[in-house]
ROBA-745170 format. One record per residue: x, y, z of N, C-alpha, C in turn; residue number from 1. Coordinates in steps of 0.001 Angstrom, whole numbers, plus 500000, padded with zeros to 6 digits. Each point is the difference from the previous one (the first is absolute). Layout:
ROBA-745170
      n_u      n_v      n_w     ca_u     ca_v     ca_w      c_u      c_v      c_w     n
        X        Y        Z        X        Y        Z        X        Y        Z   NUM
...
end
This chain:
ROBA-745170
      n_u      n_v      n_w     ca_u     ca_v     ca_w      c_u      c_v      c_w     n
   833094   697760   219674   500913   499817   501106   500300   498516   500216     1
   498958   499174   499997   500181   498568   500229   500804   499370   498874     2
   499689   500347   498751   500684   499366   498877   501486   500345   499967     3
   500369   501212   500379   501414   500378   500025   500740   499180   501048     4
   499432   499903   501194   500615   499197   501055   500072   498540   499577     5
   498970   499529   499352   499923   498612   499580   501118   499671   499016     6
   500219   500858   499014   501015   499740   498990   501397   499942   500595     7
   500247   500728   501062   501320   500017   500611   500284   498712   500764     8
   498973   499287   500408   500199   498838   500856   499718   498668   499310     9
   499394   500030   498842   499552   498772   499354   500625   499903   498613    10
   500344   498791   499601   500637   499812   498698   499049   500361   498861    11
   500580   500474   498905   499217   500372   498828   499249   498787   499451    12
   500629   498851   500013   499364   498770   499517   498710   499725   500784    13
   500062   500209   501295   498822   499772   500835   498920   501033   499696    14
   500396   501259   499780   499020   501038   499670   499280   499679   498698    15
   500729   499469   499028   499385   499603   498733   498990   498884   500249    16
   500361   499061   500855   499092   498901   500331   498743   500529   500698    17
   500183   501007   500856   498856   500595   500695   499048   500645   499004    18
   500567   500823   499157   499305   500667   498917   498549   500355   500220    19
   499181   499511   499087   498577   500334   499949   499268   499563   501266    20
   500361   498850   500527   499309   499477   501182   500197   500923   501203    21
   501231   500455   500206   500283   500919   501090   499221   501295   499806    22
   500029   500520   498780   499303   501254   499703   498506   499873   500265    23
   499431   498848   499678   498564   499786   500218   499660   499992   501492    24
   500757   499258   500785   499740   499945   501445   500219   501378   500611    25
   501078   500642   499608   500335   501330   500517   498864   500988   499703    26
   499526   500009   498754   498921   500917   499606   498709   499688   500751    27
   499673   498731   500128   498776   499623   500719   500078   500436   501454    28
   501148   499833   500599   500181   500382   501401   499918   501520   500159    29
   500503   500725   499020   499917   501463   500032   498552   500481   499864    30
   499167   499257   499273   498633   500435   499701   498937   499434   500929    31
   500261   498915   500682   498945   499297   500724   499397   500838   501128    32
   500791   500834   500644   499463   500848   501070   498903   500916   499458    33
   500304   500739   498931   499022   500921   499418   498765   499285   499492    34
   500211   498849   499387   498884   499200   499505   499089   499582   501143    35
   500595   499476   501054   499211   499525   501147   499321   501155   500729    36
   500674   501114   500092   499404   501171   500660   498705   500392   499286    37
   500045   500046   498684   498803   500323   499217   498894   498979   500192    38
   500358   498725   500007   498989   498950   500179   499382   500052   501391    39
   500801   500265   501018   499449   500136   501352   499042   501189   500067    40
   500372   501108   499385   499138   501188   500022   498672   499747   499295    41
   500013   499126   498995   498778   499648   499271   499285   498790   500603    42
   500504   499501   501126   499441   498827   500683   500022   498746   499123    43
   500968   499913   499113   500187   498821   499154   501088   499126   500608    44
   499659   499372   501117   500989   499240   500755   500538   498802   499217    45
   499158   499400   499172   500465   498853   499216   501073   500430   499001    46
   499913   501247   499520   501013   500494   499068   501331   500252   500714    47
   499927   500356   501286   501226   500132   500799   500696   498645   500042    48
   499225   498972   500351   500562   498648   500077   500564   499575   498646    49
   499276   500283   498913   500481   499638   498663   501323   500686   499664    50
   500111   501291   500313   501225   500749   499693   501188   499463   500791    51
   499776   499709   501272   501087   499474   500834   500387   498599   499540    52
   499016   499173   499703   500289   498634   499549   500775   500021   498680    53
   499649   500892   499089   500743   500105   498732   501462   500374   500265    54
   500215   500905   500936   501366   500396   500360   500754   498829   500619    55
   499329   499270   500879   500625   498832   500634   500319   498909   498979    56
   499111   499780   499036   500263   499003   498953   501238   500382   499187    57
   500102   501264   499666   501152   500471   499235   501300   499818   500791    58
   499967   500352   501279   501186   499835   500855   500342   498526   500186    59
   498985   499154   500097   500235   498567   500161   500667   499415   498750    60
   499555   500412   498823   500622   499540   498758   501462   500454   499938    61
   500244   501240   500373   501356   500549   500062   500869   499154   500928    62
   499481   499708   501178   500711   499231   501020   500312   498592   499501    63
   498997   499327   499444   500192   498624   499517   500969   499939   498820    64
   499952   500976   499133   500868   500015   498824   501463   500213   500383    65
   500252   500868   500975   501379   500323   500376   500585   499044   501036    66
   499188   499134   500540   500445   498905   500866   501009   500429   501070    67
   499567   500748   501000   500934   500451   501034   500647   498853   500765    68
   499352   498855   500049   500595   498848   500681   501258   499538   499275    69
   500099   500271   498700   501225   499685   499263   501025   501134   500130    70
   499523   501247   500004   500907   501145   500178   500717   499916   501340    71
   499319   499460   500994   500566   499896   501352   501239   499099   500029    72
   500065   499032   499102   501095   499030   499995   501330   500599   499546    73
   499955   501101   499270   501214   500590   499439   500298   501334   500686    74
   501128   500118   500705   500335   501258   500684   500133   501193   499044    75
   500294   499730   498724   500144   501078   499021   498664   500627   499611    76
   498893   499350   500329   498684   500531   499621   499224   500526   501212    77
   500711   500349   501052   499345   500512   501207   499219   501289   499732    78
   500575   500916   499216   499286   501241   499684   498726   499725   499205    79
   500078   499072   499055   498825   499633   499222   498931   499389   500903    80
   500415   499141   500913   499073   499403   500962   499313   501089   500815    81
   500769   500980   500449   499432   501091   500789   498958   500793   499219    82
   500235   500208   498706   499033   500722   499166   498694   499216   499907    83
   500098   498713   499730   498806   499159   499872   499221   499976   501313    84
   500698   499784   501100   499327   499945   501301   499417   501353   500388    85
   500730   501060   499723   499518   501345   500333   498689   500293   499275    86
   499966   499733   498698   498787   500268   499234   498842   499121   500470    87
   500277   498742   500284   498945   499092   500469   499459   500435   501359    88
   500886   500331   500923   499559   500401   501340   499313   501362   499989    89
   500454   500901   499159   499336   501306   499901   498594   499828   499422    90
   499849   499083   499057   498676   499710   499453   499087   499450   501088    91
   500518   499118   500836   499200   499458   501108   499623   501086   501004    92
   500948   500880   500326   499719   501074   500966   498885   500908   499489    93
   500139   500468   498770   499006   500901   499413   498649   499294   499889    94
   499999   498769   499543   498754   499240   499847   499292   499807   501330    95
   500757   499668   501030   499398   499793   501323   499382   501289   500531    96
   500668   501113   499800   499445   501279   500459   498712   500318   499242    97
   500003   499799   498690   498825   500322   499193   498814   499083   500292    98
   500277   498763   500389   498914   499047   500278   499539   500007   501456    99
   500668   500751   500865   499624   500026   501425   498525   500271   500252   100
   499368   500948   499299   498576   500227   500272   499119   498791   499666   101
   500458   499142   499099   499206   498841   499582   500302   498758   500827   102
   501263   499751   500288   500407   498819   500779   501026   500422   501056   103
   499548   500707   501024   500933   500598   500968   500854   499006   500778   104
   499443   498884   500430   500776   499056   500814   501145   499370   499213   105
   499715   499558   498801   501030   499369   499167   501089   501011   499651   106
   499590   501191   499605   500981   501040   499649   500826   500404   501212   107
   499359   500077   501151   500725   500339   501226   501065   498974   500327   108
   499665   498717   499839   500984   498940   500275   501172   500072   499023   109
   499704   500267   498733   501067   500109   499004   500899   501202   500296   110
   499408   501127   500317   500793   501194   500311   500816   499810   501274   111
   499439   499288   500981   500767   499661   501210   501228   499179   499626   112
   499797   498986   499176   501090   499118   499569   501100   500791   499290   113
   499587   501003   499241   500952   500792   499222   500649   501116   500813   114
   499603   500146   501255   500593   501028   500850   499527   501409   499688   115
   498807   500114   499412   499431   501315   499700   499272   500475   501253   116
   500453   501102   500565   499444   500513   501247   498563   500478   499866   117
   499315   500073   501130   498601   500447   500023   499843   501386   499371   118
   500969   500852   500188   499931   501356   499460   500355   500114   498530   119
   500318   498859   499363   500381   499987   498582   498994   499222   499159   120
   498784   499858   500520   499002   499173   499323   498790   500788   499521   121
   500113   501305   500015   498879   500817   499549   499912   499941   498485   122
   498809   500251   499476   499774   499869   498567   501037   500779   499181   123
   500306   501212   500420   500969   500829   499281   501405   499422   499969   124
   500301   499105   500940   501326   499368   500021   500216   499081   498802   125
   498920   499569   499359   500127   499153   498808   500470   500808   498795   126
   499805   501308   500061   500431   500859   498892   501511   500213   500022   127
   500593   499917   501186   501430   500260   500183   500784   498708   499774   128
   500541   499843   498820   500763   498790   499705   501400   500118   500590   129
   500528   498892   500443   501253   500005   500762   501167   500609   499239   130
   500086   499785   498702   501145   500507   499255   499870   501495   499704   131
   498829   500575   500197   499811   501436   499799   500041   500752   501323   132
   500158   499269   501080   499937   500577   501340   501414   500212   500522   133
   500339   501229   500282   501343   500297   500503   500222   499446   501399   134
   498924   499691   500698   500109   499452   501350   499971   498471   499975   135
   500293   499410   498835   499954   498544   499867   500874   499334   501054   136
   499454   498944   500568   500777   499224   500964   499761   498521   499736   137
   500999   499232   500315   499892   498557   499858   499046   499454   501042   138
   499259   498987   499634   499098   499344   500948   500403   498537   500113   139
   499835   499461   501165   500273   498578   500216   498670   499280   500166   140
   499884   498858   499348   498811   499172   500186   500067   499367   501379   141
   498846   499861   500621   499986   499323   501297   500296   498523   499776   142
   500622   499336   500970   500411   498607   499796   498847   498991   500025   143
   498849   500380   500536   498888   499049   500098   499470   499660   498607   144
   499574   498753   499844   499375   499585   498743   498615   500617   499931   145
   499557   500296   498797   498695   500616   499809   499280   499308   498859   146
   498794   499533   500269   499131   499447   498972   498791   500923   499932   147
   499856   500707   498894   498879   500929   499869   498701   499276   499684   148
   500081   498993   499147   498820   499238   499611   500307   498522   500174   149
   499251   499354   500858   500212   498570   500212   499376   499220   498852   150
   500631   498902   499667   499503   499125   498946   498668   499399   500433   151
   499051   499990   499101   498687   499433   500297   500015   498535   499589   152
   499739   499138   500951   499937   498567   499736   498619   499524   500425   153
   499291   499394   499065   498663   499490   500282   500051   498484   499978   154
   499484   499384   501029   499999   498537   500078   498759   499435   499312   155
   500204   498973   499170   498905   499269   499363   500320   498520   500122   156
   499337   499360   500903   500227   498568   500171   501435   499672   500356   157
   500625   500814   500835   501366   499743   500438   501062   500553   499075   158
   499617   500523   498830   500966   500580   499077   499696   501481   499831   159
   501032   500751   499722   499775   501422   499746   499365   500162   498625   160
   499414   501143   499767   499355   500275   498721   501016   499884   498859   161
   501245   500425   500223   501030   499900   498967   500257   498537   499641   162
   500091   499145   501021   500224   498572   499749   498811   499394   499275   163
   498792   500425   500350   498798   499457   499374   499979   500319   498506   164
   500494   501164   499608   500014   500380   498591   501009   499180   499209   165
   501052   499547   500648   501038   499235   499316   499540   498585   499668   166
   499012   499509   500724   499554   498617   499817   499271   499816   498706   167
end
């Protein structure tokens, strides 16, 4: 269903560029729920984190390679930009839901930022991908800035650890 809709809105040249990388992220996102469910049932929480991190790494490579900041500059590539952002944000939504039992506060803040309602954050909601859901709706990001992980700066004699290593 998603691929048919995608082909109608996105240029063939862009689909060729997406190719294997898109298929990899798509497949990982389709499988990560089942993988994590099994790991949670076996109390292998570190494997849950590993599976989600692998999915996030794949989506990050996809995002960096397709450079949405450049797609944004050209009005003719708006559909392509939407595909890249949709896949990236859906990966974040699913990942945050799957990691909630391990890092609830951070995941809660991310889901708040993404406009995911309290009733849409249950574990089973990670199985329902947006492009397979007939009730799909657009979400707006909240305007507030969000920093999930603050940069760690350690002072050593008035210099940060990073500066000390450069010397």
